[in-house]
N, C-alpha and C positions, 0 to 999 in steps of 0.2 A: 090355511083356513079361508074359505070363501069371503067371509066378512072382513077379515083383517089383512089378507094377503100374506100372512106369515105361514111358512112351511110347517106342516104337521103330518101325522101318519095315521093310518087306519088299518084294521085287520079284517080280512075276508075269510069267512068260515068255510068248512067243507062243502056247504050248500051254495057257495059262491055269492053269498050275501054278506053285506057289511055287518060285523058283530057290533050291535048298537051299544051294549054296555061297555065294551072295550073302547069304542069310538068316543064315548063320553069321557072316559078316563084319560085317554090320550089328548083330547081337546083341552081338558082341564090342565094337564101338565104344560101344554103349550101356552095357555092363558096365564099361568103363574110364572112363565118365562123360564121354565127348565130348559137346559141345553138341548138343541135339536138332536145332538148325538145321543143324549139320554132318552129322549122320546123315541128315536128310532130303535135303540136297543130294547126298550120296554115293549115296543110294538112287535119286534121279532121274537122276543121271549114269550109274549102272550099268544102270538101266532102258534108257536110250538105247543104251548099249554093247551090251546084249543084243539090242536090235533090229538093230544093225549086224551082230552075229555071225549072227543068223538070216538076214539078207539075203545074207550071204556063205556060208551053210551051214557055218559054222566052229564047232568045239567050243572052249570057253574055254581048254582045255589046249593047243590047237594053235597058239595065237597067237604070232607073233614080232614083233620090232621093226618089221618091214616092214608087218605088218597094223595095228599101232598107228598108224603113219604114215598108212595108208589110212583108219583111223577118224577121225583128226584132219581129213583132207581131207573126208571124208564129213560130219562134223559142221559143217563150214564151208559146205557147199553148200546153197543154198535148195531144190534138188531133185536127184534122182539123175542127171538128164541135163544138169546145168548145171555148167560149170567156172568157178570163181571167178577172175576176172581183176583185180578191184579190191576194195578194202575195202568199198565201198558195196554191192556185190552179195552180200557174204558174209552168211550167215544168222546166224552167231555170231562174236563178236569173238575175237581170239587169246587174250585173257585168260580168256574163258569156256571156250574149248576147252582151255587149259592147266589150268584148274581140273578139268575133266572127266578129263583125262589123269592128274592127280594122284590122283583118286579110283580110277581103274582100276589104276594102279600100286600104290596102297595095298592094293587088293584082292588083287593078285598077291603082294605082300609078305607079307600075312597068311597066304596059303595056302603060300607058300614056307617060312615058318617052321613050318608045320604038317606039312611033309614032302613037298610037291609039288616034285619036281626040275624040272619044266617051268616052274612058276611062279618058282622061285628063279633059274633061268637067264635068264628074261625080265627079271626085276628087275635082275640084274647087267648085262644089255645096256642097259637104259634108263638106268642110272646111269653110263654111260660106262666100264664095265669093273669097277666095284667095288660101287656101290649102297650100300644101308644096311647091308650085311654088313661088320662092322668087322674089320680085320686084328688080329693078335695084339698089336701095339704101338700100336694106335689110342689116341690121347690122350697118348702118350709121345713117339713119333717124329713129326717134322714130315711132313705129307703135303700134296700139292697138291689143292685142291678140284676136283671134276669136275662138269661140267654134265650135264644129261639129254640123252640121244641123241634123244629125241622131245619136242620142245618148240617151240612157235611163237614167233617174235620178237614182242615186245610194244612198242608205242609208249608212252613215258612220258607220262602225262596228269596235269595238276594237279587236285587235289581241287576239286570245285565248292563254292563258298561263297555265303553270302548277305551282303547289305549290312546294316549295323546298322539301317537304315530298314526293311528287309524283316523282320528279326528282330522289331523292335518291332511291325510290322503284324500278324505272326502271333500274337504274344502278346495284343495289343489286340483281335484279332478273336474271342477266346474268350468264350463266354457263361456259362461255369461256372468257378468257382475251381479245381476239380480240373484242368481242361484248361489253364487259364492257368498253374497251377503246373507242370504237366508240361512245357510248352514253355519256361517260364522256367528250369526245372531243366536241360533239355538245353542251353539257351543259356549258362547260368551255370557249367556244369561240364564240358561236352564229353562227357558221359556217353552211352554207347550206350543205345538204346531198351530193349534187353533188360535192361540193368543197372537202368534206371529202373523198369521194370515189376516187377522182382524185389525192389525195396526193401521192407524191413520197418520198422515204427515204431522199433524199437531202433537202426536204422541212421542215423536222423536225430538227431545229437547237437546239439540246438539251442543249449544254453548255451555250446558251444565253436565254434559256427558251422562245422560240418563234417558231411559225410555219408560214411558208411562204405560201401564197395563190397565185399560179402562173397559169395564163391562158395558156393552151396548146392546140392549134388547132389540130383537128383530134383525140381528146381523147374520141371519141364516146360520151357517155352520162355523164360520170363522168368528169365534168369540171366546171370552174368558170363561173357564169352567166354573160353574157354581156362582157366577157373579163376582169372581175374585178380582180385587183391585190391588195394584202395587206400583212401586217406583223402583226401577232396577238400575243401579249404576253400571256403566259400561266403559271399556277402555277406549282411549282416543283412537286407536287403530280401527276399531269397529265404526266409529263415526266417520273416519276418513273413507272407509270402504262404502259406507252408505252415501257419502257425498259423491264419490266417483260413480256409483250406480245412478244416482239422480241426474248427474250431468251428462254421462256418456250414453245411457240407455233409456232412462225414463223421459228426459227432455221436457218438452212443453205439454205432455199428455195431461188431459183434464180428468183427474180421478182423485178421490179422497184417500184411496187405499195405497199403502206403500208397495205391496206385492200385487202385481196385475199381470194379465196376459200381454206379452209384448211381441210374440212371434207366432203363437198358435191360438186358435179359437177366436172369440170376439175381442179384438184389441181394446185394452183399457178396462175390461171386466176384472173383478177381483180374482186372484189366483185361487183355484179350488183345491180341495183335498185330492181329488182324482188326478189333477195335474202334478201335485207334489208326489203322489204315489208313482206316477210314470217317471218323474225326475229321479226318485230314489232307485227305481228299477234300473234306469240307465247308468246311474252312478255305481250301483252294485257290480254291474258287469265290468265297469272300468277299473274299479279298485280291487275286485276279486274277493271280496268278503261280504257277508250279510250284515245289515244294520237297519235300524228303524229310526225314525225322527225322534221318538221318545227316548231312545238310548242316549241322546245328547243331554237330555235333562238328568237322567240317572248319573251320567258321567260327571256333569257339573257338580251335582250335589255330593257325590261320593268324594271327589277331589277336594271340595271345600271342607268336608268333615275331616278327611285325613290330614289336611293342613291346619286343623285346629280351630276352624271357624265354629262359633257357638251355634247350637241347634236353632235357637231363636232367630238368629240372623239368616240361616239357611232357609228356615220356614218362611220368613218374611220375603226373601228374594223369590222363592218358589210360589209365593202367594198361597201357601197352605192355610187351610182354615183351622186345622187342629195340629197339636204337637205330635199326635199319633202318626200322622201322615209322614212326618219327617223322620221318625224313629227308625224307619225301615233302613235308612242309610247308616245306622250305627252298628249294624251286625258285621263283625269283621270276617274277612275271607281268610283262607289258610295262609296266604301270603302276608296279610296284615298281622296275623298271629306270629308268623315266622319272623317278620321284621321287628316286632315288639320284643320277642324273646331274645333275638340276637342283640338288639340295642342294650338290653339289660344283662347280657352275658350268660343267660340261663342255658342256652343250647351248648355253650362251651363247657360249662360246669357239668352238665349232664354227660357230655361226650367224654370228659375226663374220668367219669365213674365207670364207663364201660370200655375205656381204652386198654 
């Protein structure tokens, strides 16, 4: 934003002009310190929504729940003349479309609170009759939660994880201590890549073997999601790897950030998401399998749950704001079920019945 120097986003309409009402909404998101990644995602979703409005020759104030439903169907279709009959043919998953609908509803919610009666009415309809507008006794009297009128059903999927052998292969494939420390950090803490890239030297409390996750407004893209704060215990081996990286590669470089450019780009600048994407691409070719940075987080949490760590502890380490976010790791896989049944001797007793 010109006045603050903070990165924000805008949307250009089909007429190649900035869409003012969207620009106001995105600027507001930036001002209240929503994650830059969230602001970018909302901008992209609203850009697509504006394309839909243009294709239907609709003004944004004229939209009803019916048109939102049409938008959801339109976003799923691979082409305008195709009707989606199966999940395979769909262009976007229900989860992706629901995220887009959330962005659109948030946009209308913003303008509803700024005085647009049409936007306010649409929000009320999408919230099943009440929406985010709280009644007088909200928080005192009990009320039944209501779902959104416009939302696609989602299939619950388990987080994709890596085997311990795959984690070790990724770490061992690194040719620099910085990169080795980065992947070891993700594997040892379950930290988000944005949290890792946002680490400052003061966040590494080596003598206590812990790393602080500190939200810092204005840190561009390397930041803690949703302002999450936490203190994560780490093994001594990770601290020693950090120390080797500091002494052998980082040296006397003057920077507050732990992860910086050391060989490419502007030396000393914070390591970017794009640089990490390139690093992951190179590593995939070396190890011969596909993986993402976020899979280290899923792997850490899944292993912790299988080893009997309480959900409250896992949630605290992962800096989850709600228990619901952690519950996704409690869904057992087929191998989890097999192991549990074998431990209890159930499979043997069933086998005896059919032998």
